[in-house]
N, C-alpha and C positions, 0 to 999 in steps of 0.2 A: 504494500500500500504506500503510495507516494503522498507527498504533501498536497498535490492537486486533487487526489482522490478524497483526502480528508476534508479539504476546503469545499469540494463539491457536495459532499454529504452534509457538512455543516450548513452550507448555503441552502440546500433543499430542506433541511430540518427547520431552519429559521423561517423560510418562506411558508412552509406548511403550518408552522405555529401562527404566523400572521393570518393566513387564510382561515384557519380553524377558529381563532379567537375574534376575528374581525366582526362577524355579525353580532355576537354578544356584546362586544364593546361598543359598536355603533348604536345598538338599541339602548344600552344603558346611557350612553351619552345623549341621545335624543330625548329620552325620558327625563334625564337629569336637567337638561336645559328647559324642557317644558314645565316641569314641576318648579324649578327656580323662578321661571317667569310668572307662574301662577302665584307663588309665594310673594313675589315682589308686588304683584297687583293687589293681593288681598292682605298683605302684611301678616300672614300666618307663618310663624317661624317654628315649625315643628320638625325635629330632626328625622323622625321615623317616616314622615311624609315623603321624603326623598328616597329612603332606603327600601321600603317595602315594594313600591312599583318597579324599581330596578331589579330586585330579586325575582319578582314574578315574571317580568319581561325576559330576564336571562333564562329562566327555566323554560319559558315558552319557545324562545329562539333555539335553545338546545334541543327541545323536542322536535321542532320543525326541521332543523338542519342536521340532526344526529346521524341519519343514515348516510347522507352525503359526506359528512365529516369522517365517519367510520370507514367509508369506502376509500377516501383519500389516504387515510392513515394506513389502511390495509395495503394499498398499492405501494406506498412508500416503504412499508416494512418488507413486503415481498421483494421489491427491487433491492433493498439493502441486503436481505438474506441471500439473494441470488448473487450479488457482487461478492459477498463473503465466501459463498460456496465455490465460486470460480477463482478465488484468490485475487480479486480486483484486476482481472486481465481485460 
């Protein structure tokens, strides 16, 4: 295994992490901004008001994108194991 192989695997792993976490982070960010805007308009400063909707949205997004994310992770793992089996040739 050369340095190029290691860097390629790390690059793929980082990109996969970004793709898998992206929908959940985007949903949490959108909900956070919406709730913050609502709190600014109504002057209701309750900490749990921002936390609970983000958690619920995160779980819903994970439920909706779980099979896609699992498929991507499976493909990455199979490719990595195949490269290990062939000795990175």
